[in-house]
C-alpha positions as CSV (number, residue, x, y, z in Angstrom):
1,M,46.7,-108.7,55.9
2,T,49.2,-109.9,58.7
3,N,47.1,-111.8,61.3
4,P,49.2,-111.6,64.5
5,F,47.0,-114.4,66.1
6,E,47.7,-116.8,63.4
7,N,50.6,-118.5,65.1
8,R,49.5,-117.9,68.5
9,A,48.6,-120.5,71.1
10,V,45.3,-119.6,72.9
11,S,46.0,-118.4,76.2
12,L,43.8,-117.1,79.1
13,S,46.3,-114.5,79.9
14,G,46.5,-112.9,76.6
15,P,43.9,-111.3,74.3
16,T,40.6,-112.9,73.7
17,Q,39.9,-114.3,70.2
18,D,36.6,-112.8,69.9
19,I,34.0,-110.9,72.0
20,L,30.4,-111.8,71.6
21,P,27.0,-110.0,72.5
22,V,25.2,-111.7,75.2
23,T,21.5,-112.1,75.7
24,P,20.9,-113.0,79.0
25,N,18.8,-116.3,79.5
26,D,17.7,-118.2,82.5
27,A,17.8,-121.6,80.6
28,A,20.7,-121.4,78.1
29,D,24.4,-121.5,78.6
30,L,26.6,-119.4,76.3
31,S,28.0,-121.4,73.4
32,D,31.4,-121.6,75.4
33,V,32.7,-120.5,78.7
34,A,33.6,-117.0,78.5
35,V,37.0,-115.8,80.4
36,A,35.4,-112.3,81.2
37,L,32.3,-110.3,80.5
38,Y,32.1,-106.6,79.6
39,A,29.3,-104.4,80.2
40,E,28.5,-101.0,78.4
41,T,25.8,-100.1,81.0
42,G,26.4,-100.5,84.7
43,G,23.7,-102.4,86.8
44,S,23.8,-105.8,88.2
45,I,24.9,-109.1,86.3
46,A,23.4,-112.5,87.5
47,F,25.3,-115.3,86.3
48,V,26.4,-118.9,86.8
49,T,30.5,-119.2,86.9
50,A,32.6,-121.8,85.1
51,S,32.5,-123.7,88.4
52,G,28.8,-123.9,88.6
53,Q,28.2,-121.2,91.4
54,S,25.6,-118.7,90.9
55,R,26.4,-114.8,91.5
56,T,25.0,-111.5,91.2
57,V,27.7,-108.7,91.1
58,S,27.0,-104.6,90.5
59,V,29.1,-103.3,87.8
60,S,29.4,-99.7,86.4
61,D,29.3,-98.5,82.7
62,F,32.1,-100.0,80.5
63,S,33.3,-102.4,83.1
64,I,35.3,-105.9,82.6
65,L,34.3,-108.6,85.0
66,P,37.3,-111.1,84.9
67,V,35.6,-114.3,85.7
68,G,34.8,-117.5,84.0
69,V,31.1,-117.6,83.0
70,Q,28.9,-120.4,81.6
71,R,25.5,-118.6,81.8
72,V,24.2,-114.9,82.0
73,L,20.9,-114.9,83.8
74,A,17.9,-112.6,82.6
75,T,16.4,-112.8,86.3
76,G,18.5,-110.4,88.2
77,T,20.7,-108.7,85.6
78,T,19.9,-105.1,84.8
79,A,23.4,-104.1,83.2
80,S,23.0,-103.9,79.2
81,G,25.3,-104.2,76.5
82,I,26.8,-107.4,77.9
83,H,29.6,-109.2,75.7
84,A,31.5,-112.2,76.5
85,F,35.2,-112.4,76.1
86,M,36.0,-115.7,74.4
87,V,39.2,-117.9,73.7
88,S,37.9,-120.2,71.2
């Protein structure tokens, strides 16, 4: 099988290396900072940005939120099926 990512440098402007399911948690950060979030079912997403700011945004079904995220908070998050786009 050919792997098109094999000799490619990791880039914030290119496709991500992986997408991981997120369980919102008020106390624990993601394993790495995500470059974006994807929500299957719309609602509110409360999160802490890569720069440490707390934000809450409303998203519709099947939305991509292109912002660096270090934590998705349980309190205030009503969207579901959240996944983190990871570059590493």
